[in-house]
matplotlib code that plots the C-alpha trace (Angstrom):
import matplotlib.pyplot as plt

x = [-3.7, -1.3, -0.2, -1.3, 2.2, 3.4, 0.3, 0.6, 4.3, 3.5, 0.7, 2.7, 5.4, 3.0, 0.8, 1.6, 0.1, -0.4, 0.0, 2.7, 1.2, 1.2, -2.6, -3.1, -0.7, -2.2, -5.7, -5.0, -2.8, -5.7, -8.1, -5.7, -5.0, -8.6, -9.4, -6.3, -7.0, -10.6, -9.3, -6.7, -9.5, -11.6, -9.0, -7.4, -8.8, -9.6, -13.0, -13.3, -13.9, -10.8, -8.7, -10.0, -9.3, -5.8, -5.2, -6.5, -4.1, -1.1, -1.8, -2.4, 0.8, 2.7, 1.4, 2.0, 5.4, 6.9, 7.5, 7.2, 10.8, 10.2, 6.7, 4.8, 1.6, 1.1, -1.6, -4.7, -7.9, -9.6, -6.9]
y = [1.8, -0.8, -3.4, -7.0, -8.6, -6.0, -6.5, -10.3, -10.0, -7.7, -9.8, -13.0, -11.4, -10.1, -13.3, -16.3, -19.6, -21.7, -25.5, -28.0, -29.9, -28.4, -28.7, -26.8, -24.2, -23.7, -23.6, -21.2, -19.0, -18.9, -17.8, -15.1, -14.0, -13.7, -11.5, -9.2, -9.2, -8.1, -5.1, -4.3, -4.6, -2.2, 0.5, 0.2, 0.1, -3.6, -4.9, -6.6, -9.9, -9.5, -8.6, -11.6, -14.0, -12.7, -12.7, -16.3, -17.4, -15.6, -16.8, -20.3, -20.5, -18.8, -21.3, -24.3, -23.3, -22.4, -24.5, -24.0, -22.9, -20.0, -18.8, -20.1, -18.6, -21.7, -24.4, -23.7, -23.2, -26.3, -28.6]
z = [-11.0, -9.6, -12.2, -11.6, -11.4, -8.9, -6.8, -6.8, -5.8, -2.9, -1.7, -1.9, 0.2, 2.8, 3.1, 5.3, 6.3, 9.3, 9.7, 9.0, 6.0, 2.5, 2.3, 5.6, 4.6, 1.2, 2.5, 5.3, 3.0, 0.4, 3.1, 4.5, 0.9, 0.0, 2.9, 2.2, -1.5, -0.9, 1.0, -1.7, -4.3, -2.4, -2.3, -5.8, -9.3, -8.9, -7.8, -4.5, -6.2, -8.4, -5.4, -3.4, -6.3, -6.8, -3.0, -2.7, -5.5, -4.1, -0.5, -1.5, -3.5, -0.7, 1.8, -0.4, -1.6, 1.8, 4.9, 8.6, 8.9, 6.5, 7.6, 10.6, 12.1, 14.3, 14.0, 11.9, 14.0, 12.6, 14.1]

ax = plt.figure().add_subplot(projection="3d")
ax.plot(x, y, z, "-o")
ax.set_aspect("equal")
plt.show()
């Protein structure tokens, strides 16, 4: 089984965000992370819900703590 800190680090490095504001980047990062985390949860010893929660947290933090110059997927679809 993959240990939780290793999983969170790997997911944070793999996830990105879109938008220019911290809120947009955090929200989109959390959404991307939840989807990716659900897949990780399905194929590891975690449950899908646990994976989605970890992914949402990692993606939201990645989006909020980075800026457009570091990671940029363009404008969010709701803009």
